[in-house]
C-alpha positions as CSV (number, residue, x, y, z in Angstrom):
1,M,-153.2,-126.3,87.4
2,S,-153.4,-122.5,89.0
3,R,-156.1,-120.5,87.1
4,A,-152.9,-118.2,85.3
5,L,-151.3,-121.3,83.7
6,L,-155.4,-122.7,82.7
7,A,-155.4,-118.7,81.2
8,G,-152.4,-118.7,78.6
9,V,-153.4,-122.6,77.8
10,K,-157.2,-120.7,76.8
11,A,-155.2,-118.4,75.0
12,N,-153.2,-120.1,73.1
13,A,-155.4,-123.0,72.5
14,E,-157.1,-122.9,68.6
15,P,-160.2,-124.9,67.7
16,L,-158.4,-128.8,67.6
17,L,-158.6,-129.9,63.4
18,D,-160.3,-133.7,63.5
19,L,-157.2,-135.0,61.4
20,R,-158.3,-138.3,59.8
21,E,-157.4,-139.8,56.5
22,V,-159.5,-139.2,54.9
23,M,-161.6,-135.6,55.0
24,N,-164.5,-134.1,53.2
25,I,-164.3,-130.0,52.1
26,R,-164.9,-128.4,55.2
27,Q,-162.5,-130.6,56.9
28,A,-159.2,-130.3,53.9
29,S,-160.2,-126.4,53.3
30,Q,-159.4,-126.1,57.1
31,Y,-156.5,-128.6,56.6
32,L,-154.7,-126.2,54.1
33,G,-156.7,-122.4,55.0
34,I,-158.9,-121.6,52.3
35,S,-161.9,-121.1,52.4
36,P,-164.6,-124.0,51.2
37,D,-165.5,-121.7,48.4
38,T,-161.6,-121.2,47.1
39,L,-161.3,-125.1,47.9
40,Y,-164.0,-126.2,44.7
41,K,-162.6,-123.3,42.7
42,Y,-159.5,-125.7,42.3
43,L,-161.1,-128.7,41.8
44,S,-162.7,-126.9,39.4
45,E,-159.4,-126.6,37.6
46,G,-158.0,-129.7,38.8
47,K,-155.7,-128.3,40.6
48,L,-155.7,-131.1,43.5
49,P,-155.9,-134.1,44.1
50,A,-159.2,-135.8,45.5
51,F,-161.9,-138.1,44.8
52,K,-165.7,-138.8,44.8
53,L,-167.1,-140.7,47.6
54,G,-170.3,-141.4,45.9
55,N,-171.2,-137.1,44.8
56,R,-169.3,-135.8,47.4
57,W,-165.2,-135.1,47.5
58,R,-163.0,-136.8,49.4
59,F,-158.9,-135.5,50.8
60,K,-156.5,-138.1,51.6
61,K,-154.8,-135.7,53.4
62,T,-151.5,-138.0,52.9
63,T,-152.1,-137.7,49.1
64,L,-152.9,-133.1,50.1
65,D,-149.5,-132.9,52.2
66,R,-147.8,-135.1,49.3
67,W,-148.8,-132.7,47.2
68,M,-147.8,-129.4,49.2
69,E,-144.6,-130.2,49.3
70,L,-144.1,-129.8,45.4
71,Q,-146.3,-127.1,45.1
72,S,-143.7,-125.4,48.3
73,E,-140.8,-127.1,46.0
74,K,-141.9,-125.6,43.0
75,G,-142.5,-122.4,44.5
76,A,-139.2,-122.1,46.0
77,G,-137.6,-123.1,42.5
78,Q,-139.7,-120.4,40.3
79,G,-139.0,-117.9,43.3
80,R,-134.8,-118.8,43.1
81,K,-135.4,-118.4,39.2
82,R,-136.4,-114.7,39.3
83,A,-134.0,-113.4,41.9
84,V,-130.6,-114.8,39.4
85,S,-132.7,-113.4,36.7
86,S,-133.4,-110.0,38.2
87,R,-129.2,-110.3,39.0
88,R,-128.2,-110.5,35.6
89,M,-130.3,-106.9,34.1
């Protein structure tokens, strides 16, 4: 590879996530793009699907993906309702 190409690859490279099916707090927070503290807060509020293995929280990637999809659908539905109600005024 040429030096220019290598430089471009290095510049665009993000830290690779080890996307396992079952993730710990650190991995799940990186995957979701939130801090571990925020993740713990969501867990205490019952907002996220997770389970405990021993005394440690674990997250299934497929379950988090489904949860994110549902959250985005809820958000899109609420956005449409707000837009419709604001036009009526």
